[in-house]
N, C-alpha and C positions, 0 to 999 in steps of 0.2 A: 146670632147674627142680627136677629129682630131687636134685642136689648141695645145693641151698638147703634142700630139704626134709629131707634126711638131717642137715643142720647144726643145722635148728631141733628136730628130734626129738632130737639129742644134747643140746642146751643145756636144752631141757624137761626131759629125764630126770634133771638133776642140779639140786636144788633151790639156790637164793642163800642165802647165811649167813643174811639175815633173815627166810627162810621156815623154816628147820632148827629142830626141836623140840629141846628139851635131852636128850631120849634120842639123836637123831639127831647131835648136837655130840658126845655121850660115844661112841657107835659111831665116829664118825669118829676122835674122838683116839685110839679104843682101836687101831683098824686102823693108824694111823700109828707108834702107840708100838711095836705087833708089829712092823712093817717096821724100824723104827730098830733094836730089839733082835735080829732077825735079822740085821741088817747089821753090827753089833758082834760077834755070835756068829761069824759065817762071818770077820770080821777077826781073831778071836781064833785060829781054826783056822789061818788061813794064817800068823799070827805064831807060833802053835806049831810050826807045819813048818819056817819058814825062821828057827828062833831063833837059830841060830850065827851068821849075818850080824847079827843086830840086837845079840847080845851082845856080838860085835867091835867094834861102832860104839859101843855106851855103854862098852866098856872102852879104846876109844882115848885119852882123857884120861889115865887111869891109867897108859898104856904111855908116853906123852908124857912123863912125871914119871920114872918108875922106868926106862924102856928095855924094847924089846919081848920082851927074854928074861927079864925078871923079874917083869913086870905079871901074874902068877899068882893066881888067888883061891883061897882053901883053904877046902872044905867040911868042917864039924865035926860035921854030923849026917846020919844015913843020907838024910833026906827032904829034906834041904836043896836038892839038885839039882832034884828035882821041884817044891818050892816056888817055886824061880827061877824055871824054866821056866812054871810058871803064870802067874808074877806079871809076865813078859814078854809072853805070851800075853794077859792081861787089859789091861795098858796097850797092847799093840800092837793088838788089838781096838777099842778105844776109840778110838785115831788113825786105824785105817784106816777104820772105819766112820764117822768122825764127819763126811764130807760127805754121806752118806745121811741121817744124823741131822737135819743142818742141812737139808738138802733137805725131810725131811719135815715139820720145824718150819716150814719157810717157807710151804709148800703148806697148813699147818694154819692160817696168820696171816693170808696175804695177802687170802683171800677177804673177810675183815671190814674189810680196810683201804681207805680213800678213797685215791685217784689221787694226792694232795699226800702223804699220808701214805707211800705206796709209794715217793714220788721221795726223800724221806729215808731209808727204812728201806735201800735198796739200796746206797747208799754206807756206811751204817754196817755192815752185816753184811760188805761188802767190805774196810773198815777193820778191823775186829774180827778178821776172819780174819789179816789181813798183820800186826797189831800182836801177835797171840798168836804166830805164827810167828817174829817179829823176837825177841820175848822168849826164846823157847824155843832159837833160833839163838844169842842171845848169852849165855845161861847154858851151854850147851854150849861156848862157847869160851872162857869165863873160867874154867871148872870145872878146867883143869890148875893155874891159878895159885892157886885155892882149894886143890887137894889138896897142891901144894908147899908152902904155907903151913902146913897141918895137919900135913906131915910132917915139918918142922922145928921148929915151935912148942913139941915136947915136949923137944926137946934131943937130943944125940947118944946118949944111954943108950939111947933108944927105937928099936925098929925095926918099923916097921908092917906088919902083916900082915893084910889085908882079907879080909873074907867076901864072898861074891856078894851075900847078903841085905842087909847093910848098906849096900855100895857103891851097889847100884841104888836102895835107899831114898833114898840122899842125893841122886845125880843127879837122879831122877828128881823128887823134890820140889823140888829147886832149879829143873828148867825148868818145872813146874807153876806155881810159885810166879813167875817171871820171866813166864810167858805171861798168867797171869790179871792179875798187876799192871801189865801194859801195856794193859789195857783202861782205866786210869783216864782218860786223856783223853776216850774216848766218853763216860764217865759225865758227866763234867763238862760237855761240850758238849750232850749230852743233857738236864741240869738246867738249861742256859741257853736251849734250845730251848723247853722247857715253862714257863720263868718263875721256876723256883724259886729261881735263882742269878742274880745280875747279874754282868757282867764287872766292873765297877767294884768289887763287894763282893770278888771274888776278888782283884783287883789290891793291894786294901787290906790283904788278908790273907796277902800275899807271905810275911812273915818267920814267921808262924806256921806257915804251908804248908811252909817249908824246914824247920824245926823238927820237926813231925809226919812228914814224909817221910823225913828222916834216923833219927828214933827208930823208926818203923814197919820201915824198911829193918834197923836194927842189932836189933830184936826178932824179926822173923819171916824172916830169912835163916836157913835150916836149917844151913848150914855155919860161920856166924860169923865167917866171915874177913872182913878190910878189902877184899878186891878184891872180893868178891860184894856187899858192901854199897854199895860208892861204884858199883859197875856198874848197881845197882838205884836207889840214891838220885838219881844223877846224870840219867838219863832220865827219871825221875817227875818231878822239877822242871822239866827242858825242856817236859814235855807239859804240866805246869801252866801255864807261860807261854802255850805255842801254845793251850793252851785259853780262855785271855783273849783272845788274839788273833781265835782263830775265832770266838767271842762277839761280838767286837764286828763282824766282818765279817757274821755273820749278821743282828745287829740292824739295820745300815744296809741 
C-alpha cells in the first residue's frame, strides 16, 4: 500500500501539461535550456582538453592528399592558434552536448503529445540522428577528393599552403551542410503525413526536383568541387524518390 501511495504522491506533485500555466511552461523551458547549455559548455571543455586528437582527425583528409610529412598548417597571426583551439572547442561542445540537448528537447515536447503522435515521433528522431551522422560521415570521406581537385585546379604554378582557420572552416562547413541536407527526406515525409504534400504531386514534379537539387548542390556546396556536388545531389534525389515510396506506404 505504501509504494502505491508514494507513486500517487509523486505523480500528483508534477502537474500535467494541460494544467500548467504559461509561467510554469516558461520556467520548465528555462530549466531545460540551462541544462542543455551546461552540457554544451562541459562538452566544450572536454573538446578543449582533447584538442590534439580532434585536430588530428580533422587533418587526416589533408594528410591523405599531401602525405603525412607534408600536411602541416601554417599560422600567420599570433592569436590564430588560440582561435583555432576555441573553434574546435565550440564545435566539439555542440557535438558532445547534442545528446543532452536532444534529450531535454524530447522531455519538453513529449508530455504534450498524444500516444499516436509519440509513435511517429520516435522513429523520426532516430532517423534524423542517423541521417545527420550519415551525411557528416559522407562529407568526411569525400573531402580528400575535394582537396585534391582544389589543389590541382590552379595549375602547377601554385603551391597550396593551408592555414588551420580556413581549412577547419571549410571541412566543418561541408560536414554541417551534408548533415543538415540529409534531413531532406524527413521533411518530405512529414509534409506527406500532415497532408500538405501528396505523393503523386512529388512524383509529377520529379524533373523540377532534379533540377532544383542539382542547382542547390552547386550553389550551396562550400568547396565548389564536382565530387562534393555529386555526393550531395545524388543521395538527395534518391531520398526524394524514397520519400514518394514512403508517402504511398503511409497513405495505405
